[in-house]
FIFIVEX-936643 format. One record per residue: x, y, z of N, C-alpha, C in turn. Coordinates in Angstrom, 2 decimals. Each point is the difference from the previous one (the first is absolute). Example, Ala and Ser with C-alpha at 12.3 -4.5 7.8 and 13.67 -1.06 7.14 Angstrom:
2
NODE      npx      npy      npz     capx     capy     capz      cpx      cpy      cpz
NODE    13.19    -5.69     7.80    -0.89     1.19     0.00     0.90     1.20     0.00
NODE    -0.35     1.05    -0.72     0.82     1.19     0.06    -0.77     1.09     0.73
END
This chain:
298
NODE      npx      npy      npz     capx     capy     capz      cpx      cpy      cpz
NODE   -62.35  -170.04    88.93    -1.08    -0.83    -0.36    -0.15    -1.15     0.99
NODE    -1.15    -0.45     0.33    -0.26    -1.04     0.98     0.32    -1.39    -0.59
NODE     0.43    -0.83     0.87     0.26    -1.41    -0.37    -1.40    -0.75     0.07
NODE    -0.33    -0.67    -1.17    -1.15    -0.83     0.06     0.31    -1.43     0.51
NODE     1.27    -0.44    -0.19     0.38    -1.29     0.50     1.32     0.02     0.72
NODE     0.12    -0.62     1.22     1.24    -0.09     0.68     0.27    -1.39     0.42
NODE     1.13    -0.52    -0.36     0.33    -1.37     0.37     1.17     0.10     1.02
NODE    -0.13    -0.52     1.22     0.87     0.17     1.04     0.46    -1.36     0.53
NODE     1.30    -0.29    -0.18     0.71    -1.19     0.70    -0.79    -1.29    -0.44
NODE    -0.41    -0.08    -1.23    -0.66    -1.21    -0.44     0.91    -1.10    -0.21
NODE    -0.37    -1.16     0.65     0.83    -1.26    -0.19    -0.91    -1.20    -0.34
NODE     0.55    -0.86    -0.83    -0.70    -1.17    -0.43     0.88    -1.14    -0.13
NODE    -0.27    -1.21     0.63     0.76    -1.18    -0.19    -0.95    -1.16    -0.20
NODE     0.52    -0.93    -0.77    -0.64    -1.30    -0.31     0.82    -1.05     0.72
NODE    -0.45    -0.43     1.16     0.75    -0.94     0.80     1.30     0.84     0.45
NODE     1.22    -0.55    -0.23     1.18     0.64     0.36     0.52     0.90    -1.10
NODE    -0.65     0.02    -1.07     0.51     0.80    -1.10    -0.60     1.44     0.10
NODE     0.83     0.99     0.23    -0.35     1.39     0.09    -0.06     0.60    -1.40
NODE    -1.21     0.42    -0.45    -0.16     0.55    -1.28     0.14     1.49    -0.01
NODE    -0.62     0.64     1.03    -0.05     1.39     0.14     0.58     0.39     1.38
NODE     0.97     0.95     0.07     0.58     0.28     1.27     0.09     1.52     0.28
NODE    -0.89     0.49     0.77    -0.08     1.34     0.43    -0.14     0.93    -1.19
NODE    -1.11    -0.12    -0.76    -0.35     0.82    -1.07    -0.65     1.25     0.45
NODE     0.45     1.17    -0.46    -0.46     1.26     0.30    -0.04     0.90    -1.32
NODE    -1.24     0.58    -0.32    -0.06     0.95    -0.95    -1.39     0.66     0.07
NODE    -0.23     1.05    -0.74    -1.19     0.71    -0.06    -0.46     0.35    -1.47
NODE    -1.30     0.19    -0.14    -0.50     0.38    -1.39    -0.82     1.28     0.28
NODE     0.33     1.12    -0.67    -0.68     1.17     0.10    -1.25     0.09    -0.82
NODE    -0.98     0.79     0.43    -1.19     0.10    -0.79     0.22     0.53    -1.35
NODE    -0.58    -0.68    -1.03     0.19     0.49    -1.32     1.35    -0.31    -0.73
NODE     0.75    -0.91     0.67     1.33    -0.37    -0.56    -0.02    -1.42    -0.48
NODE     0.91    -0.25    -0.98     0.24    -1.36    -0.50     1.32    -0.54     0.55
NODE    -0.06    -1.13     0.61     1.27    -0.64     0.47     0.29    -1.32    -0.58
NODE     1.10    -0.22    -0.58     0.43    -1.13    -0.66     0.68    -1.00     0.99
NODE    -0.40    -1.17     0.06     0.55    -1.08     0.91     0.83    -0.98    -0.89
NODE     1.35    -0.01     0.28     0.93    -0.76    -0.83     0.74    -1.05     0.88
NODE     0.39    -1.00    -0.59     0.80    -1.16     0.67     0.09    -1.08    -0.96
NODE     1.16    -0.84     0.22     0.12    -1.13    -0.81    -1.07    -1.03     0.27
NODE    -0.14    -1.12    -0.74    -0.94    -1.05     0.12     0.31    -0.59     1.40
NODE    -1.15    -0.13     0.78     0.24    -0.64     1.32     0.38     0.96     1.11
NODE     0.04     1.33    -0.32     0.40     0.99     0.99    -1.02     0.32     1.06
NODE    -1.24    -0.37    -0.38    -1.10     0.19     0.94    -1.00     1.07    -0.42
NODE     0.03     0.51    -1.18    -0.88     1.07    -0.46    -1.46    -0.41     0.19
NODE    -0.44    -1.18    -0.50    -1.33    -0.43     0.08    -0.41    -0.32     1.54
NODE     0.97    -0.54     0.66    -0.26    -0.29     1.47    -0.29     1.31     0.68
NODE     0.77     1.04    -0.31    -0.15     1.31     0.64    -1.42     0.51    -0.30
NODE    -0.44    -0.05    -1.26    -1.31     0.55    -0.38    -1.08    -0.79     0.76
NODE     0.12    -1.36     0.09    -1.00    -0.84     0.59    -0.06     0.31     1.54
NODE     1.19     0.26     0.57     0.05     0.37     1.47    -0.67     1.27     0.23
NODE     0.26     1.03    -0.86    -0.63     1.27     0.19    -1.53    -0.11     0.00
NODE    -0.58    -0.90    -0.78    -1.37    -0.14    -0.25    -0.65    -0.99     1.06
NODE     0.88    -0.53     0.80    -0.48    -0.97     0.96    -0.35    -1.40    -0.47
NODE     0.52    -0.27    -1.23    -0.22    -1.38    -0.53     1.02    -0.97     0.59
NODE     1.12     0.53     0.58     0.92    -0.82     0.72     0.24     0.67     1.44
NODE     0.10    -0.93     0.90     0.31     0.50     1.38     1.47     0.61     0.02
NODE     0.24     0.90     0.86     1.38     0.64     0.08     0.03     0.71     1.38
NODE     1.20     0.38     0.27     0.25     0.92     1.12     0.33     1.36    -0.65
NODE    -0.15     1.08     0.81     0.13     1.36    -0.43    -1.38     0.64    -0.14
NODE     0.03     1.24    -0.50    -1.27     0.78    -0.10    -0.11     0.57    -1.38
NODE    -1.31     0.12    -0.39    -0.32     0.69    -1.27    -1.09     1.00     0.26
NODE     0.27     1.19    -0.39    -0.95     1.11     0.27    -0.46     0.43    -1.39
NODE    -1.38     0.16    -0.07    -0.62     0.56    -1.11    -0.86     1.25     0.33
NODE     0.21     1.07    -0.72    -0.68     1.28     0.30     0.18     0.34     1.50
NODE     1.17    -0.23     0.54     0.23     0.45     1.38    -0.40    -0.93     1.09
NODE    -0.67    -1.13    -0.30    -0.50    -0.95     0.97     0.58    -1.37    -0.32
NODE     0.23    -0.78     1.03     0.49    -1.32    -0.15    -0.97    -0.87    -0.82
NODE     0.43    -0.60    -1.04    -0.99    -0.59    -0.95    -0.53    -1.35     0.68
NODE    -1.31    -0.03    -0.02    -0.72    -1.16     0.57    -0.76    -0.63    -1.20
NODE     0.53    -1.28    -0.42    -0.60    -0.66    -1.10    -1.42    -0.37     0.13
NODE    -0.58     0.10     1.26    -1.35    -0.28     0.16    -0.88     1.27    -0.17
NODE     0.63     1.14    -0.15    -0.70     1.24    -0.27    -0.33     0.12    -1.51
NODE    -1.18    -0.43    -0.44    -0.33    -0.06    -1.34     0.05     1.33    -0.68
NODE    -0.38     1.05     0.76     0.03     1.45    -0.62     1.43     0.28    -0.36
NODE     0.95    -0.19     0.89     1.33     0.28    -0.29     0.48    -0.87    -1.06
NODE    -0.28    -1.30     0.01     0.55    -0.84    -1.10    -0.60     0.33    -1.39
NODE    -1.29     0.51     0.01    -0.58     0.41    -1.26     0.72     1.18    -0.71
NODE     0.80     0.70     0.77     0.73     1.12    -0.51     1.38    -0.39    -0.52
NODE     0.26    -1.28    -0.02     1.27    -0.58    -0.56    -0.36    -0.96    -1.06
NODE     0.56     0.40    -1.25    -0.17    -0.86    -1.12     1.16    -0.98    -0.10
NODE    -0.32    -1.20    -0.39     1.02    -0.98     0.02     0.14    -0.85    -1.35
NODE     1.18    -0.18    -0.51     0.27    -0.96    -1.08     1.12    -0.85     0.55
NODE    -0.38    -1.02     0.73     0.94    -0.99     0.50    -0.80    -1.33    -0.07
NODE     0.54    -0.98    -0.74    -0.63    -1.33    -0.11    -1.44     0.12    -0.41
NODE    -0.30     0.78    -1.07    -1.37     0.30    -0.41    -0.61    -1.27    -0.66
NODE    -1.19    -0.29     0.37    -0.81    -1.15    -0.61    -1.27     0.48    -0.53
NODE    -0.49    -0.76    -1.10    -1.27     0.34    -0.76    -0.87    -1.20    -0.04
NODE    -1.31     0.27    -0.27    -0.94    -1.09    -0.38     0.16    -0.09    -1.53
NODE     0.80    -0.92    -0.44     0.36    -0.10    -1.34    -1.23    -0.21    -1.04
NODE    -0.94    -0.55     0.46    -1.22    -0.38    -0.91    -0.90     1.15    -0.01
NODE     0.30     1.13     0.73    -0.88     1.14    -0.01     0.58     1.07    -0.79
NODE    -0.73     1.05    -0.35     0.50     1.04    -0.74     0.78     1.03     0.92
NODE     0.64     0.95    -0.71     0.84     0.99     0.78    -1.02     0.83     0.74
NODE    -1.16     0.42    -0.53    -0.98     0.74     0.65    -0.48    -0.70     1.26
NODE    -0.34    -1.32    -0.13    -0.51    -0.77     1.13     1.02    -0.11     1.08
NODE     1.25    -0.28    -0.39     1.00    -0.09     1.15     0.04     1.26     0.82
NODE    -0.07     1.17    -0.65     0.11     1.29     0.79    -1.38     0.18     0.79
NODE    -1.12    -0.42    -0.60    -1.22     0.17     0.63    -0.12    -0.89     1.30
NODE     0.49    -1.23    -0.03    -0.05    -0.81     1.11     0.87     0.52     1.14
NODE     1.19     0.63    -0.37     0.88     0.55     0.92    -0.61     1.17     0.66
NODE    -0.66     0.84    -0.75    -0.76     1.17     0.53    -1.06    -0.39     1.01
NODE    -0.74    -0.95    -0.40    -1.12    -0.43     0.77     0.43    -0.65     1.36
NODE     1.17    -0.45     0.01     0.56    -0.72     1.23     0.82     0.89     0.87
NODE     0.20     1.25    -0.39     0.75     0.93     0.67    -0.84     0.69     1.07
NODE     0.34    -0.18     1.19    -0.82     0.71     1.14     0.08     1.57    -0.12
NODE    -1.08     0.62     0.40    -0.15     1.45     0.07     0.18     0.74    -1.36
NODE    -0.17    -0.71    -1.05     0.06     0.65    -1.31    -1.26     0.34    -0.55
NODE    -0.08     1.29    -0.57    -1.23     0.43    -0.61     0.00    -0.49    -1.43
NODE    -0.90    -0.95    -0.29    -0.05    -0.64    -1.34    -1.21     0.43    -0.80
NODE    -0.56     1.17     0.28    -1.19     0.50    -0.69     0.28     0.29    -1.43
NODE     1.28     0.29    -0.34     0.39     0.30    -1.34     1.04    -0.99    -0.56
NODE    -0.08    -1.20     0.47     1.04    -1.04    -0.31     0.19    -0.23    -1.46
NODE    -1.01    -0.01    -0.81     0.11    -0.35    -1.46     0.94     1.09    -0.67
NODE    -0.35     1.29     0.43     0.75     1.10    -0.61     1.40    -0.07     0.56
NODE     0.24    -0.25     1.21     1.27    -0.04     0.64     0.86    -1.11    -0.59
NODE    -0.62    -1.13    -0.26     0.78    -1.09    -0.67     0.43     0.39    -1.40
NODE    -0.86     0.50    -0.80     0.40     0.44    -1.33     1.09     1.00     0.00
NODE    -0.07     0.95     0.96     1.02     1.04     0.10     1.36    -0.64     0.45
NODE    -0.05    -1.06     0.78     1.18    -0.64     0.43     0.62    -0.73    -1.23
NODE    -0.81    -0.66    -0.72     0.56    -0.77    -1.13     0.48     0.91    -1.12
NODE    -0.69     1.09    -0.14     0.47     1.05    -0.91     1.35     0.53     0.39
NODE     0.21     0.12     1.32     1.26     0.67     0.50     1.12    -0.91    -0.26
NODE    -0.16    -1.29     0.07     1.00    -0.96    -0.25     0.14    -0.60    -1.45
NODE    -0.90     0.56    -0.84     0.08    -0.36    -1.44    -0.74    -1.27    -0.31
NODE    -0.92    -0.44     0.81    -0.79    -1.24    -0.22    -1.46     0.29    -0.21
NODE    -0.41     1.16    -0.32    -1.39     0.29    -0.17    -0.72    -0.85    -1.12
NODE     0.78    -0.31    -1.11    -0.60    -0.76    -1.07    -0.04    -1.48     0.31
NODE     0.73    -0.39     1.11     0.04    -1.45     0.45    -0.89    -0.28     1.24
NODE    -0.89     0.90     0.39    -0.70    -0.13     1.19    -0.80    -1.20     0.01
NODE    -0.54    -0.49    -1.11    -0.94    -1.18     0.04     0.74    -1.22    -0.43
NODE     1.25    -0.02    -0.11     0.78    -1.18    -0.39     0.37    -0.79     1.20
NODE     0.09    -1.28    -0.04     0.41    -0.88     1.10     1.51     0.16     0.21
NODE     0.33    -0.04     1.31     1.41     0.41     0.37     0.87    -1.19    -0.48
NODE    -0.44    -1.20    -0.12     0.80    -1.12    -0.44     0.57     0.17    -1.31
NODE    -0.56     0.91    -0.80     0.51     0.32    -1.41     0.88     1.11     0.05
NODE     0.37     0.60     1.12     0.84     1.19     0.06     1.48    -0.40    -0.09
NODE     0.76     0.88    -0.65     1.50    -0.23     0.02     0.46     0.30     1.50
NODE     1.24    -0.39     0.25     0.56     0.37     1.34     0.03     1.55     0.29
NODE     0.32     0.74    -1.13     0.00     1.45     0.15    -1.32     0.51     0.28
NODE    -1.10    -0.53    -0.46    -1.39     0.42     0.11    -0.37    -0.20     1.40
NODE     0.43    -1.19     0.50    -0.30    -0.42     1.41     0.71     1.04     1.04
NODE     1.16     0.33    -0.45     0.77     0.98     0.86    -0.82     1.32     0.09
NODE    -0.52     0.47    -1.05    -0.74     1.25     0.00    -1.30    -0.16     0.74
NODE    -0.70    -1.17    -0.17    -1.11    -0.27     0.75     0.27    -0.01     1.54
NODE     1.19    -0.56     0.27     0.40     0.00     1.47     0.22     1.42     0.52
NODE     0.51     0.85    -0.82     0.13     1.43     0.31    -1.44     0.67     0.23
NODE    -0.95    -0.36    -0.80    -1.39     0.50     0.20    -0.46    -0.49     1.28
NODE     0.21    -1.22     0.44    -0.36    -0.55     1.24     0.57     0.85     1.13
NODE     1.26     0.24    -0.19     0.70     0.78     1.13    -0.55     1.39     0.19
NODE    -0.60     0.62    -1.10    -0.50     1.32    -0.05    -1.49     0.02     0.38
NODE    -0.60    -1.09     0.35    -1.37    -0.18     0.18    -0.61     1.07     0.95
NODE     0.65     0.22     1.10    -0.62     0.94     1.02     0.65     1.39     0.03
NODE     0.65     0.39    -1.10     0.69     1.37     0.02     0.92     0.06     1.06
NODE     1.03    -0.95     0.14     0.94    -0.12     1.11     0.86     1.21     0.16
NODE     0.46     0.30     1.20     1.03     1.10     0.26     1.36    -0.58    -0.15
NODE     0.12    -1.30     0.17     1.30    -0.69    -0.05    -0.13    -1.24    -0.97
NODE     0.92    -0.14    -0.90     0.05    -1.09    -0.86     1.31    -0.88     0.27
NODE    -0.16    -1.32     0.22     1.13    -0.89     0.26    -0.01    -1.00    -1.12
NODE     0.97     0.10    -0.95     0.03    -0.69    -1.22     1.18    -0.79    -0.11
NODE    -0.15    -1.40    -0.21     1.14    -0.95    -0.10     0.13    -0.25    -1.53
NODE     1.11     0.39    -0.57     0.35    -0.17    -1.37    -1.15     0.35    -1.00
NODE    -0.46     1.21     0.04    -1.16     0.40    -0.85     0.23     0.05    -1.51
NODE     1.32    -0.07    -0.39     0.33     0.05    -1.47     0.32    -1.36    -0.52
NODE    -0.02    -1.04     0.78     0.31    -1.38    -0.45    -1.01    -0.38    -1.12
NODE     0.44    -0.50    -1.09    -0.87    -0.48    -1.05    -0.64     1.02    -0.86
NODE     0.37     1.28     0.20    -0.56     1.09    -0.84     0.82     0.27    -1.18
NODE    -0.57     0.22    -1.16     0.78     0.41    -1.12     0.36     1.50     0.10
NODE     0.80     0.53    -0.82     0.48     1.44     0.10    -1.16     0.96     0.09
NODE    -1.12    -0.17    -0.77    -1.08     0.80     0.07    -0.74    -0.05     1.37
NODE    -0.12    -1.28     0.48    -0.62    -0.25     1.29     0.82     0.64     1.11
NODE     1.37    -0.04    -0.04     0.73     0.56     1.03    -0.15     1.54    -0.05
NODE    -0.04     0.60    -1.15    -0.22     1.42    -0.16    -1.35     0.37     0.56
NODE    -0.99    -0.80    -0.27    -1.29     0.31     0.52    -0.14    -0.02     1.59
NODE     0.55    -1.02     0.50     0.02    -0.17     1.52     0.84     1.06     0.61
NODE     1.10     0.32    -0.50     0.85     1.09     0.51    -0.79     1.34     0.05
NODE    -0.59     0.33    -1.21    -0.77     1.20    -0.05    -1.10     0.11     1.00
NODE    -0.73    -1.18     0.12    -1.09    -0.04     0.95     0.38     0.21     1.50
NODE     1.09    -0.62     0.25     0.55     0.16     1.42     0.41     1.37     0.29
NODE     0.74     0.68    -0.94     0.34     1.39     0.20    -1.18     0.89     0.08
NODE    -1.04    -0.38    -0.81    -1.30     0.81     0.05    -0.69    -0.11     1.38
NODE     0.05    -1.21     0.54    -0.56    -0.16     1.29     0.65     0.89     1.08
NODE     1.29     0.02    -0.07     0.83     0.73     0.96    -0.29     1.53    -0.18
NODE     0.00     0.41    -1.26    -0.10     1.44    -0.38    -1.40     0.47     0.31
NODE    -1.10    -0.70    -0.37    -1.32     0.52     0.14    -0.68    -0.49     1.27
NODE     0.31    -1.14     0.55    -0.70    -0.49     1.12     0.87    -0.03     1.23
NODE     1.22     0.48    -0.07     0.94    -0.09     1.12     0.15    -1.27     0.66
NODE    -0.14    -1.07    -0.83     0.15    -1.39     0.41     1.50    -0.28     0.19
NODE     0.36    -0.89     0.86     1.41    -0.34     0.28     0.20    -1.49    -0.55
NODE     1.18    -0.30    -0.43     0.21    -1.26    -0.64     1.35    -0.59     0.53
NODE    -0.01    -1.27     0.38     1.29    -0.67     0.08    -0.12    -1.28    -0.83
NODE     1.01    -0.08    -0.96    -0.05    -1.16    -0.91     1.38    -0.60    -0.11
NODE    -0.06    -1.32    -0.23     1.29    -0.75    -0.24     0.11    -0.28    -1.54
NODE     1.20    -0.15    -0.43     0.26    -0.22    -1.37     1.48    -0.50    -0.19
NODE     0.16    -0.82    -1.06     1.33    -0.36    -0.47     0.44     0.83    -1.15
NODE    -0.99     0.86    -0.53     0.31     0.88    -1.15     0.52     1.31     0.47
NODE     1.38     0.21     0.00     0.62     1.18     0.56    -0.48     1.24    -0.73
NODE    -0.23    -0.15    -1.22    -0.34     1.28    -0.86    -1.34     0.56     0.57
NODE    -0.96    -0.94     0.28    -1.32     0.47     0.58     0.20     0.64     1.39
NODE     0.82    -0.69     0.83     0.19     0.55     1.34     0.65     1.37    -0.03
NODE     0.97     0.15    -0.96     0.66     1.26    -0.05    -0.90     1.10    -0.43
NODE    -0.88    -0.35    -1.08    -0.85     1.02    -0.52    -1.11     0.40     0.93
NODE    -0.54    -0.99     0.83    -1.22     0.19     0.78     0.33     0.59     1.45
NODE     1.02    -0.62     0.60     0.17     0.10     1.48     0.58     1.38     0.31
NODE    -0.51     0.56     1.06     0.60     1.20     0.56     0.90    -0.43     1.19
NODE    -0.19    -1.14     0.61     0.83    -0.57     0.96     0.19    -1.51    -0.19
NODE     1.06    -0.46     0.49     0.32    -1.42    -0.10     0.19    -0.71     1.27
NODE    -0.48    -1.33     0.17     0.29    -0.80     1.15     0.68    -1.16    -0.63
NODE     1.33    -0.20     0.30     0.68    -1.18    -0.49     0.28    -1.05     1.16
NODE    -0.46    -1.18    -0.21     0.18    -1.02     1.00     1.12    -0.94    -0.35
NODE     0.89    -0.26     0.93     1.12    -0.97    -0.21     0.28    -0.70     1.29
NODE     0.01    -1.35    -0.12     0.31    -0.88     1.20    -0.90     0.37     1.21
NODE    -1.27     0.28    -0.35    -0.98     0.26     1.11     0.08     1.41     0.53
NODE     0.91     0.88    -0.46     0.10     1.34     0.45    -0.31     1.05    -1.00
NODE    -0.33     1.24     0.36    -0.09     1.10    -0.94     1.43     0.40    -0.36
NODE     0.41    -0.25    -1.18     1.32     0.44    -0.46    -0.01     1.41    -0.39
NODE    -1.14     0.48    -0.59    -0.06     1.39    -0.32    -1.49     0.48     0.13
NODE    -0.16     1.18     0.55    -1.26     0.66     0.02     0.13     1.53    -0.26
NODE    -0.44     0.45    -1.13     0.12     1.46    -0.32    -0.47     0.19    -1.39
NODE     0.36     1.22    -0.49    -0.46     0.39    -1.34     0.93    -0.50    -1.09
NODE    -0.47    -0.16    -1.18     0.89    -0.40    -1.05     1.04     1.03    -0.29
NODE    -0.33     1.28     0.10     0.96     1.07    -0.17     1.18    -0.10     0.91
NODE    -0.24    -0.28     1.35     1.03    -0.20     0.92     0.85    -1.21    -0.32
NODE    -0.65    -1.05    -0.44     0.79    -1.21    -0.41     0.88     0.27    -1.07
NODE    -0.46     0.69    -1.01     0.82     0.39    -1.17     1.14     0.80     0.41
NODE    -0.20     0.93     0.89     1.12     0.86     0.51     1.05    -0.81     0.81
NODE    -0.43    -1.04     0.69     0.85    -0.83     0.66     0.83    -1.03    -0.82
NODE    -0.55    -0.28    -1.16     0.52    -0.98    -0.89     0.45     0.43    -1.28
NODE     0.68     1.21     0.00     0.59     0.47    -1.23     1.03    -0.98    -0.50
NODE    -0.04    -0.37    -1.33     0.95    -1.01    -0.41     0.61     0.59    -1.26
NODE     1.33    -0.23    -0.17     0.84     0.53    -1.12     0.73    -1.07    -0.65
NODE     0.24     0.15    -1.33     0.85    -0.80    -0.72     1.19     0.91    -0.42
NODE     1.14    -0.45     0.39     1.28     1.04    -0.27     0.87    -0.78    -1.02
NODE     0.36     0.70    -1.05     0.84    -0.61    -1.04     1.36     0.80     0.02
NODE     1.03    -0.80    -0.02     1.30     0.54     0.15     0.94    -0.41    -1.24
NODE     1.25     0.55     0.05     0.79    -0.08    -1.22     0.84    -1.27     0.01
NODE     0.01    -0.81     1.04     0.70    -1.25     0.13    -0.57    -0.96     0.92
NODE     0.51    -1.21     0.00    -0.67    -1.12     0.72     0.01     0.30     1.55
NODE    -1.14    -0.31     0.64    -0.07     0.09     1.42     0.54    -1.28     0.62
NODE     1.03     0.13     0.82     0.55    -1.18     0.62    -0.76    -0.48     1.19
NODE     0.27    -1.20     0.44    -0.59    -0.59     1.24     0.43     0.83     1.16
NODE     1.27     0.44    -0.01     0.50     0.78     1.07    -0.74     1.32     0.18
NODE    -0.30     0.66    -1.14    -0.75     1.25     0.03    -1.37    -0.26     0.52
NODE    -0.67    -1.06    -0.39    -1.37    -0.31     0.48     0.02    -0.15     1.47
NODE     1.01    -0.78     0.47     0.09    -0.32     1.48     0.27     1.34     0.75
NODE     0.76     0.86    -0.54     0.30     1.19     0.69    -1.27     0.96     0.13
NODE    -0.76     0.01    -1.13    -1.26     0.81     0.02    -1.01    -0.65     1.07
NODE    -0.17    -1.30    -0.08    -1.04    -0.65     0.96     0.49     0.17     1.49
NODE     1.27     0.00     0.21     0.55     0.14     1.33    -0.37     1.35     0.57
NODE    -0.24     0.98    -0.93    -0.33     1.31     0.50    -1.52     0.17     0.14
NODE    -0.68    -1.04    -0.07    -1.43    -0.02     0.28    -0.81     0.35    -1.30
NODE     0.52    -0.11    -1.15    -0.66     0.23    -1.20    -0.42    -1.31    -0.67
NODE    -1.30    -0.13    -0.38    -0.50    -1.20    -0.61     0.28    -0.06    -1.44
NODE     1.11    -0.62    -0.39     0.49     0.03    -1.41     0.07    -1.35    -0.59
NODE    -0.55    -0.18    -1.27     0.12    -1.27    -0.68     0.54     0.23    -1.35
NODE     0.91    -0.89    -0.42     0.59     0.11    -1.38    -0.92    -0.66    -1.03
NODE    -0.43     0.77    -1.01    -0.94    -0.64    -0.96     0.67    -0.13    -1.42
NODE     1.13     0.58    -0.08     0.80    -0.32    -1.27     1.50     0.33     0.30
NODE     0.87    -0.12    -0.92     1.35     0.35     0.34     0.25     1.41     0.43
NODE    -0.69     0.93    -0.64     0.27     1.39     0.26    -1.23     0.72     0.59
NODE    -0.93    -0.86     0.61    -1.25     0.67     0.59    -0.34    -0.62     1.37
NODE    -0.46     0.82     0.86    -0.45    -0.43     1.26    -1.36     0.60     0.29
NODE    -0.76    -0.65     0.87    -1.38     0.50     0.37     0.10     0.34     1.50
NODE    -0.36     1.23     0.31     0.00     0.44     1.44    -1.43     0.01     0.42
NODE    -0.34    -0.64     1.03    -1.35    -0.13     0.59    -0.08     0.99     1.22
NODE    -1.21     0.50     0.37    -0.08     0.91     1.14     1.03     1.11    -0.10
NODE     0.06     0.69    -1.18     1.18     0.88    -0.22    -0.30     1.42     0.32
NODE    -1.13     0.35     0.81    -0.31     1.34     0.28     1.22     0.61     0.83
NODE     0.49    -0.73     0.89     1.07     0.56     0.85     1.43    -0.51    -0.39
NODE     0.02    -0.98    -0.84     1.31    -0.62    -0.30     0.60     0.24    -1.46
NODE    -0.88     0.73    -0.76     0.55     0.30    -1.37     1.31     0.80     0.00
NODE     0.01     1.00     0.77     1.21     0.89    -0.01     1.22    -0.73     0.58
NODE    -0.12    -0.78     1.12     1.18    -0.72     0.48     0.45    -1.04    -1.05
NODE    -0.86    -0.62    -0.75     0.44    -1.07    -0.97     0.71     0.80    -1.12
NODE    -0.50     1.11    -0.51     0.71     0.70    -1.13     1.33     0.51     0.48
NODE     0.10     0.45     1.21     1.26     0.49     0.61     0.98    -1.12     0.08
NODE    -0.42    -1.19     0.44     0.96    -1.15     0.14     0.41    -0.43    -1.36
NODE    -0.82    -0.08    -0.93     0.36    -0.41    -1.41     1.05     0.98    -0.54
NODE    -0.28     1.26     0.16     0.94     1.02    -0.55     1.37    -0.18     0.68
NODE    -0.03    -0.15     1.26     1.32    -0.12     0.78     0.78    -1.21    -0.41
NODE    -0.73    -1.03    -0.54     0.70    -1.22    -0.50     0.26     0.04    -1.52
NODE    -0.15     1.12    -0.66     0.44     0.09    -1.31    -1.09    -0.31    -1.11
NODE    -1.29    -0.11     0.47    -1.12    -0.29    -0.92    -0.55     1.40    -0.54
NODE    -0.28    -0.04    -1.36    -0.71     1.15    -0.51    -1.53    -0.39    -0.20
NODE    -0.91     0.80     0.40    -1.35    -0.26    -0.02    -0.48     0.50    -1.41
NODE    -0.52    -0.96    -0.78    -0.51     0.26    -1.32    -1.49     0.42     0.02
NODE    -0.77    -0.66     0.82    -1.46     0.26     0.02    -0.53    -0.47     1.34
NODE    -1.08     0.77     0.45    -0.73    -0.45     1.18    -1.48    -0.05    -0.34
NODE    -0.58    -1.14     0.05    -1.46    -0.21    -0.43    -0.78    -0.29     1.21
NODE    -1.10     0.81     0.29    -1.02    -0.32     1.05    -0.85    -1.13    -0.43
NODE    -0.02    -0.98     0.95    -0.83    -1.26    -0.42    -0.82    -0.48     1.21
NODE    -0.92     0.85     0.44    -0.80    -0.24     1.17    -0.86    -1.22    -0.18
NODE    -0.02    -0.94     0.94    -1.01    -1.07    -0.03    -0.41    -0.23     1.46
NODE    -0.65     0.96     0.66    -0.29     0.01     1.32    -0.80    -1.19     0.57
NODE    -1.08    -0.42    -0.72    -0.72    -1.19     0.37     0.82    -1.27    -0.15
NODE     0.74    -0.15    -1.08     0.77    -1.20    -0.18     0.98    -0.16     1.03
NODE     0.64     1.12     0.41     1.07    -0.15     1.10    -0.53    -0.68     1.27
NODE    -1.26     0.25     0.26    -0.65    -0.60     1.25     0.01    -1.54    -0.06
NODE     0.17    -0.55    -1.21    -0.11    -1.45    -0.08     1.25    -0.59    -0.49
NODE     1.13     0.72     0.07     1.26    -0.48    -0.41     0.58    -1.06     0.92
END
């Protein structure tokens, strides 16, 4: 499958402070990519750099061509939910209509129908004629998503699309994003602090740490690499035993007198069990406790 977005060697600094250092990743057509990182890791800076809202070094390719932010036709095919703003004293319908009319090269002959379809899609059809200043934060988030979808984009770049949404709103937005990928072959890259949503939606992950890509790949591969086990024994685990296990390259942590947690245990579970047995421990129980996304932020 073709890549709709390619980021190559992207770097961004504010003065002497390097925020992004040699960022490389791709987004395939029709795929959803989750962008993760701690606060201040540069997720929003990365999105703004891709969109040309911030100057940077490196290259960004969209649909096989280097992205030129002055190319309005290309930019119209990218939907954006980053630092969204509204005309608060105007209605949801009017906000979308103004954006439509100000978009170059757009066919607006059926704009009223198109607006109502967009509002229905994000669950705001009954609020079309209400002023935005009366909207809850979650309603504004859904209106922002409608704005991002205005031109039927092939790529969506969404910064924290689930912030402020109640559980029903989160479910609605998740369902709509998956529908766009499934039926329109749209591609999505989104950032979020809500790991459950990232796990459920994303086919691939980009994890930023200290300005670098710490992980880029599928959730399945990440889970395979981060198998975690809780091992329960018949007697207390001594500090000497812990030291011996860790010296063998096993990431082991004592969590109670007779229990240890083994991280990244795909290749080290058998050596740990052998070492414990050789030192007189009887294994009472082994419990699989995978937390692949959480381990990235440990």
